[in-house]
N, C-alpha and C positions, 0 to 999 in steps of 0.2 A: 872611061873608068868603070870597072865592074865591082859592085859591092857584093861581097860574100860574107854571110853571117857565120859566126861561131857561137856555140853555147858557152857562155862565160859567167863567172861570178863577178858581180859588180858592186863596188863600194862607192857610195856618194857621201863625201864628208864636207861639212859646212862649218866655218869659223863663226862662233857666236860673238856678237859685238864687233864684227869686222869694220863696219862703218866708223865706229869710234876710233879704231886703229888708224883708219885712213885719214880722218879729219884731225887727229891729234897732232899737235906741233912736235911732240916727241916721237920720233920715228923708230925708237929703239925696239919696241915690241914687234912692229910689223917687219922690221929688218930681221929679227930673230926668227920670226915665223918663216919667212922666205928662205933664210939661210938653212934652216933645218930641212924644210921640204925639198929644196933644190940641191942641197949639198950633203947633209948628214944622212939622209935617207936613201941616197942614190945607190949605195953599195948593196943595201938590202933589196931594193927594187930590182937591181940587175941580177943578184944572186938567185932570186926566185922567179925571174923572167916576168915580172908584173909589167903591165902597160899602165901608164898614168898620164893624166891630162890635168893641168893646173888652169883653172878658170876663175880669175879674180879671187873670191873668198871660198871657192870650192875646189876640192880635189876629187878626181874620179880615178879609181884604180880597178883594173880588171885582170883576171887570170882565168886560165882554163878551168872548167867545172869539174874538179876532182876534190875528194875529201881532204887529202893532204895539203892541197893548195889552199883550201879554206882555212885549215889550221895555221898555215904559214901567214896567211893574210891577217888572221886574228892576232897572232903574235906581233906582227908588224904594227897593226893599228893600236894595240895596247901600248906598245912602246912610243908610238907617235903621240897618243893622247897624254901619256905620262910626261914625256919630254916637254910638250907644249904647256902642260899644267905647271911644271916647274917654272915656266916663264910667265905664268899668269894668264895663259890663253886657253880658253875652253872651246871644245868642238862638239858637234853632234852629227849624227849621220845614220846611214842604213846600209846593210849588205843584202843584196838580192841576187837574182840571176836571170838569164835570158839571152836571146840572140843579140850579138853585138858586132858591128864592123868598126874597127879601129885602124886609123892611118895616121901615125904620129907625124910623119913628114908633111902631110897635107893638112894636119890639124883637124882631122875628121873623126868624130865619134858619134855613132848613131845606132839606134836599134831598140827593140822592146826592153832589153835588159837595163839600159840606161834609164828609160822611163819608169820601169819598176822601182829601181833604187831611188830615183828622184822623188817619186810620189811617197814612198815609204819613209823617206827622211823626215818629212813633215810630221810623221806620227811618233818620232822619237821624243819630241817635246823637250826633254831635259838634256843636260850636257852628257850625252852618252851615244854610243853607236849600237843600234839594234840589229837583230838578225831576223831576216824574213823567215816566218814559221815554215814556209815550204821547204827551206833548206834543211831544217831538222828532219823532215820526212824524207828528203832526198838523200841525205848523207848519214843518217843515223836511224836506229830502230825506235827512237823516241827521245823524249827530253832527258831522261836519266842517262841514256847512252851518250847523248850529245855532251852533257855536262862532264861525263867521265872521260870521253875521248878528247874533247877540246879542253885539255888541262895541261899545265906544266908539270905538276906532280900531284900527289894525293891531297895536298892541302892548299894548292894554288890553282883554282879554276880560271880558265880564260873567259868563261861565260857565267853570268849569274842572273838572278831574277830580282825585281824590285823588292827591297826588304820591308814589306808591309803586308797587312791582311790581303787575301787574294783579290785581285782585280784582273780583268782580261788584259794581258800585257805581253811583251816580247822578251826573249832572252837578249841580254846586251853584254858588250865586252867589259870585263872587269879590268880596269886599268890602274886603279890606285894602289894595287898591291906593290908596285914598284916604288911609289912615293911613300909607302908605309914601312920601308925597310929600316928607317930610323937610325942611320949611322951618324946623322948630324941633326941638331935641332933646326938648322936652317931650312931643311926640307919641310918640316911641319910649320914653320913660321910662314912659309909661302901660302899654305892653306889658310891660316888664320888671317893673314893680310888680305887675301882674296875675299874671304867672307866679310871682313870689316868694310871692304870697299863696296860690295854689292848687296849683302844680305838684308840690310835694313831699307833698301829702296823698294817702294811699293810695286814697281813694274817688274821686279825680278823675284817676287816672293815665292811663287810656285816652283820655279826652277831651282832656286837656291835652298829652299826647304827640302826638296827632294835630294839635292846634292849633299846637303849636310847629313841627312838621314843615311844615305848610301855610304858616305865616308865614315860616319860614326859606327855603323854596323860592321864595316870592314875592319875598323880599328879595334873594336871589341873582339872580333874573331881572331885578329892577328895577336892581340894580347893573350888570348887563351892558348894559341899555338906556342907562343914564347914561354908561357908558364908551364906548359907540358914538356918542354925540352929537358932531357935528362943530362943537364950540364949546368955549370955555374961559372961564368967567366966575367971578367971586368967589362968586356965589350957587351956581353948580353945584358948585364945589369944596367949599363948606360942606355941601351936600346929600350929596355923595359921602362926606365925612368922617363925617357923622352915620350914614349907612347902614352904613359899614364898622364903626363902633363898635357899632352895634346888632347886627350879625351876630356880632361877637366876644362881646358880652354874652349872646346866645342860646347860643353854644357853651359858655359857662361853666356853664350850668344843668345 
Protein backbone atom coordinates (compact mmCIF):
# COMPACT_ATOMS: atom_id res chain seq x y z
CA UNK A 1 0.00 0.00 0.00
CA UNK A 2 1.28 3.44 -0.94
CA UNK A 3 0.18 6.43 1.15
CA UNK A 4 -0.08 9.62 -0.89
CA UNK A 5 -0.97 12.79 0.95
CA UNK A 6 -3.29 15.52 -0.37
CA UNK A 7 -3.65 18.97 1.11
CA UNK A 8 -7.24 19.00 2.37
CA UNK A 9 -9.56 20.95 4.63
CA UNK A 10 -10.45 18.81 7.65
CA UNK A 11 -13.43 19.13 10.00
CA UNK A 12 -13.39 17.18 13.27
CA UNK A 13 -16.81 17.17 14.96
CA UNK A 14 -17.57 15.74 18.38
CA UNK A 15 -21.00 15.12 19.97
CA UNK A 16 -21.32 16.67 23.42
CA UNK A 17 -22.70 14.32 26.04
CA UNK A 18 -22.42 11.32 23.71
CA UNK A 19 -21.80 8.94 26.63
CA UNK A 20 -25.17 10.01 28.07
CA UNK A 21 -26.81 9.04 24.78
CA UNK A 22 -25.04 5.68 24.79
CA UNK A 23 -25.97 4.80 28.38
CA UNK A 24 -29.52 6.11 28.14
CA UNK A 25 -32.24 3.46 28.11
CA UNK A 26 -34.09 5.62 25.60
CA UNK A 27 -32.26 5.17 22.29
CA UNK A 28 -34.39 7.71 20.39
CA UNK A 29 -31.79 10.49 20.41
CA UNK A 30 -28.82 8.37 19.43
CA UNK A 31 -30.96 6.80 16.68
CA UNK A 32 -31.86 10.25 15.33
CA UNK A 33 -28.18 11.22 15.40
CA UNK A 34 -27.05 8.25 13.31
CA UNK A 35 -30.09 8.51 11.02
CA UNK A 36 -29.18 12.07 10.13
CA UNK A 37 -25.44 11.54 9.79
CA UNK A 38 -25.76 8.32 7.78
CA UNK A 39 -28.89 9.05 5.75
CA UNK A 40 -30.07 12.67 5.62
CA UNK A 41 -26.61 14.13 5.07
CA UNK A 42 -25.44 11.63 2.43
CA UNK A 43 -26.83 13.54 -0.55
CA UNK A 44 -25.03 16.72 0.46
CA UNK A 45 -21.77 14.88 1.11
CA UNK A 46 -21.93 13.20 -2.30
CA UNK A 47 -22.88 16.43 -4.09
CA UNK A 48 -19.76 18.23 -2.88
CA UNK A 49 -17.56 15.12 -2.97
CA UNK A 50 -16.69 15.28 0.72
CA UNK A 51 -14.94 12.33 2.31
CA UNK A 52 -16.21 11.42 5.74
CA UNK A 53 -15.46 8.94 8.50
CA UNK A 54 -17.76 8.19 11.42
CA UNK A 55 -15.82 7.21 14.56
CA UNK A 56 -18.17 6.57 17.51
CA UNK A 57 -19.02 10.09 18.75
CA UNK A 58 -16.87 11.87 16.16
CA UNK A 59 -17.35 12.81 12.51
CA UNK A 60 -14.36 13.64 10.31
CA UNK A 61 -15.09 15.35 7.00
CA UNK A 62 -12.44 16.29 4.46
CA UNK A 63 -12.44 18.13 1.16
CA UNK A 64 -9.84 19.52 -1.23
CA UNK A 65 -8.34 22.79 -0.01
CA UNK A 66 -10.22 25.40 -2.05
CA UNK A 67 -12.09 28.52 -0.93
CA UNK A 68 -15.41 27.42 -2.44
CA UNK A 69 -15.06 23.97 -0.85
CA UNK A 70 -14.60 25.61 2.53
CA UNK A 71 -17.79 27.63 2.04
CA UNK A 72 -19.72 24.49 1.06
CA UNK A 73 -18.38 22.75 4.15
CA UNK A 74 -19.46 25.66 6.37
CA UNK A 75 -22.96 25.50 4.87
CA UNK A 76 -23.15 21.77 5.46
CA UNK A 77 -21.93 21.98 9.05
CA UNK A 78 -24.29 24.85 9.90
CA UNK A 79 -27.16 22.68 8.63
CA UNK A 80 -25.82 19.68 10.56
CA UNK A 81 -25.61 21.62 13.81
CA UNK A 82 -29.06 23.16 13.39
CA UNK A 83 -30.67 19.84 12.52
CA UNK A 84 -29.13 18.09 15.53
CA UNK A 85 -30.01 21.04 17.77
CA UNK A 86 -33.67 20.58 16.84
CA UNK A 87 -33.25 17.07 18.26
CA UNK A 88 -31.60 18.35 21.44
CA UNK A 89 -28.11 17.24 20.40
CA UNK A 90 -25.17 19.64 20.66
CA UNK A 91 -21.82 19.29 18.92
CA UNK A 92 -18.51 21.07 18.99
CA UNK A 93 -15.57 20.85 16.62
CA UNK A 94 -12.92 22.52 14.54
CA UNK A 95 -11.98 23.02 10.92
CA UNK A 96 -8.31 23.03 9.98
CA UNK A 97 -6.20 21.86 7.05
CA UNK A 98 -3.12 19.87 6.16
CA UNK A 99 -1.92 16.74 4.43
CA UNK A 100 -4.34 13.80 4.61
CA UNK A 101 -4.49 10.27 3.27
CA UNK A 102 -8.02 8.90 3.18
CA UNK A 103 -9.04 5.38 2.15
CA UNK A 104 -12.73 4.81 2.87
CA UNK A 105 -12.73 1.17 1.78
CA UNK A 106 -9.87 0.25 4.11
CA UNK A 107 -11.12 2.64 6.81
CA UNK A 108 -7.82 4.52 6.89
CA UNK A 109 -7.55 8.21 7.68
CA UNK A 110 -4.15 9.59 8.61
CA UNK A 111 -2.05 12.71 8.29
CA UNK A 112 -1.03 16.02 9.88
CA UNK A 113 -4.34 17.61 8.78
CA UNK A 114 -6.31 15.22 10.98
CA UNK A 115 -4.04 15.91 13.95
CA UNK A 116 -4.40 19.67 13.41
CA UNK A 117 -8.21 19.49 13.46
CA UNK A 118 -8.26 17.06 16.41
CA UNK A 119 -6.04 19.27 18.56
CA UNK A 120 -7.92 22.44 17.63
CA UNK A 121 -11.28 20.84 18.52
CA UNK A 122 -10.33 20.86 22.21
CA UNK A 123 -10.03 24.66 22.02
CA UNK A 124 -13.59 25.17 20.80
CA UNK A 125 -14.73 24.63 24.45
CA UNK A 126 -18.37 25.62 23.81
CA UNK A 127 -21.03 24.01 21.59
CA UNK A 128 -19.64 25.44 18.36
CA UNK A 129 -17.36 24.59 15.43
CA UNK A 130 -14.35 26.91 15.24
CA UNK A 131 -12.25 27.86 12.23
CA UNK A 132 -8.46 27.56 12.24
CA UNK A 133 -7.12 31.11 12.03
CA UNK A 134 -4.63 29.93 9.39
CA UNK A 135 -7.58 29.28 7.05
CA UNK A 136 -8.58 32.94 7.21
CA UNK A 137 -5.11 33.90 6.06
CA UNK A 138 -5.07 31.18 3.40
CA UNK A 139 -8.48 31.81 1.81
CA UNK A 140 -9.24 35.45 2.63
CA UNK A 141 -7.58 38.84 2.80
CA UNK A 142 -8.49 39.13 6.47
CA UNK A 143 -11.29 38.65 8.97
CA UNK A 144 -13.62 41.20 7.36
CA UNK A 145 -13.20 39.57 3.96
CA UNK A 146 -13.85 36.13 5.47
CA UNK A 147 -17.03 37.29 7.21
CA UNK A 148 -18.22 38.87 3.96
CA UNK A 149 -17.39 35.98 1.62
CA UNK A 150 -18.52 33.20 3.92
CA UNK A 151 -22.09 34.42 4.17
CA UNK A 152 -25.44 33.36 2.76
CA UNK A 153 -26.52 36.95 2.16
CA UNK A 154 -25.98 40.46 3.54
CA UNK A 155 -27.71 39.69 6.84
CA UNK A 156 -26.95 36.00 7.34
CA UNK A 157 -23.25 35.35 8.03
CA UNK A 158 -21.93 31.81 8.13
CA UNK A 159 -19.18 32.83 10.54
CA UNK A 160 -19.33 34.96 13.64
CA UNK A 161 -17.32 35.95 16.70
CA UNK A 162 -18.12 35.36 20.37
CA UNK A 163 -20.59 38.13 21.35
CA UNK A 164 -18.73 39.65 24.29
CA UNK A 165 -15.87 42.10 24.98
CA UNK A 166 -12.72 41.19 23.12
CA UNK A 167 -10.82 38.08 24.09
CA UNK A 168 -8.40 36.07 21.95
CA UNK A 169 -10.78 33.73 20.14
CA UNK A 170 -11.72 31.99 16.89
CA UNK A 171 -14.34 32.60 14.27
CA UNK A 172 -17.01 29.93 14.52
CA UNK A 173 -19.93 28.68 12.44
CA UNK A 174 -23.17 30.58 12.96
CA UNK A 175 -25.74 27.81 13.06
CA UNK A 176 -28.79 29.03 15.00
CA UNK A 177 -29.94 31.36 12.21
CA UNK A 178 -31.88 28.37 10.84
CA UNK A 179 -33.45 27.68 14.24
CA UNK A 180 -34.48 31.34 14.61
CA UNK A 181 -36.66 31.48 11.50
CA UNK A 182 -39.59 31.22 13.86
CA UNK A 183 -42.31 29.74 11.68
CA UNK A 184 -43.45 27.67 14.66
CA UNK A 185 -43.12 28.11 18.41
CA UNK A 186 -42.07 24.44 18.62
CA UNK A 187 -38.65 25.44 17.26
CA UNK A 188 -38.12 27.87 20.12
CA UNK A 189 -39.52 25.49 22.71
CA UNK A 190 -36.69 23.06 21.89
CA UNK A 191 -34.18 25.71 22.94
CA UNK A 192 -36.03 26.45 26.15
CA UNK A 193 -36.35 22.76 27.05
CA UNK A 194 -32.64 22.24 26.35
CA UNK A 195 -31.68 25.07 28.65
CA UNK A 196 -34.02 23.91 31.41
CA UNK A 197 -32.42 20.47 31.21
CA UNK A 198 -28.78 21.58 31.47
CA UNK A 199 -28.47 25.28 32.32
CA UNK A 200 -28.74 24.95 36.09
CA UNK A 201 -26.33 22.04 36.43
CA UNK A 202 -23.03 23.22 37.90
CA UNK A 203 -20.88 21.11 35.57
CA UNK A 204 -22.35 22.77 32.48
CA UNK A 205 -22.42 26.40 33.61
CA UNK A 206 -19.64 27.76 31.37
CA UNK A 207 -20.82 26.03 28.19
CA UNK A 208 -24.46 26.89 28.62
CA UNK A 209 -23.86 30.47 29.72
CA UNK A 210 -21.90 30.98 26.50
CA UNK A 211 -24.60 29.17 24.51
CA UNK A 212 -27.36 31.31 26.02
CA UNK A 213 -25.40 34.50 25.29
CA UNK A 214 -24.77 33.43 21.69
CA UNK A 215 -28.41 32.57 21.05
CA UNK A 216 -29.66 35.71 22.78
CA UNK A 217 -27.44 37.98 20.67
CA UNK A 218 -28.51 36.20 17.48
CA UNK A 219 -32.18 36.51 18.49
CA UNK A 220 -31.84 40.25 19.12
CA UNK A 221 -30.11 40.69 15.77
CA UNK A 222 -32.81 38.65 14.02
CA UNK A 223 -35.51 40.73 15.72
CA UNK A 224 -33.89 43.91 14.40
CA UNK A 225 -33.79 42.46 10.88
CA UNK A 226 -37.50 41.57 10.99
CA UNK A 227 -38.39 45.03 12.34
CA UNK A 228 -36.58 46.63 9.41
CA UNK A 229 -38.47 44.67 6.74
CA UNK A 230 -40.62 46.93 4.60
CA UNK A 231 -43.72 44.78 4.77
CA UNK A 232 -46.44 43.74 7.17
CA UNK A 233 -48.00 40.32 6.82
CA UNK A 234 -49.78 37.98 9.19
CA UNK A 235 -46.93 35.48 8.93
CA UNK A 236 -44.35 38.14 9.73
CA UNK A 237 -46.31 39.31 12.77
CA UNK A 238 -46.47 35.72 14.03
CA UNK A 239 -42.71 35.34 13.59
CA UNK A 240 -42.07 38.57 15.48
CA UNK A 241 -44.38 37.47 18.28
CA UNK A 242 -42.64 34.10 18.62
CA UNK A 243 -39.23 35.73 18.63
CA UNK A 244 -40.21 38.29 21.27
CA UNK A 245 -41.65 35.56 23.49
CA UNK A 246 -38.46 33.53 23.05
CA UNK A 247 -36.26 36.47 24.10
CA UNK A 248 -38.43 36.96 27.17
CA UNK A 249 -38.16 33.27 28.08
CA UNK A 250 -34.36 33.42 27.77
CA UNK A 251 -34.27 36.40 30.10
CA UNK A 252 -36.17 34.41 32.73
CA UNK A 253 -33.47 31.76 32.97
